[in-house]
Steps between C-alpha positions, in 0.01 A plus 500: 500500500739212449477322162596133488565279197622799299713257302190396303467859381873526428485181292204640305688828442801309363274309263368830356812712555455664160184673619602801705132584551434160661810503719416853614141394579625207710747725681218745572278220638784383727562859614130558568475183708818563696415861583135452598315337785149473365246443774196464275412420143392860443852618593645246259262607223592864554866433425472202259199520268613181324424277801233231498411318821462134403456348844385641833812370678700786348595372156523758224591501134678804363470556126812682388650613171406457137589131535197464729725351760309356790657484845315313775598628842384409846482803726480495875572770756880494485594297196420442136594180320524446126297184441488488119628711213441463129369660184131517422507187283649299787242654734213388275647150466554463874200682645252521209392854604297335774515577873381148586793355303733741681360380833556136401855579386578681827360208695691237302823694557429529875454877504152480650 
């Protein structure tokens, strides 16, 4: 699967370059996305237990590393796009742990 907007993940890795665990976790997420073509959520769950479907249009958060890094990705049949990346504090400030707030944010940023 092709991954677009990888530069958001690279920027996040540079910000936390001292954490080898975090950079390895991001590299693993990128590898998992680029080497898989998930056709269903159950296939995705089987290979990435940290996924959380936050919108029925194919938007998922991945919770990676001890930093509780959250990566919002839109998945479709051939491509995945990094939509948002940040630590858990930024996630709570932006999305308030609320799927309705996530939906509003996606809508206001023209993702849905």
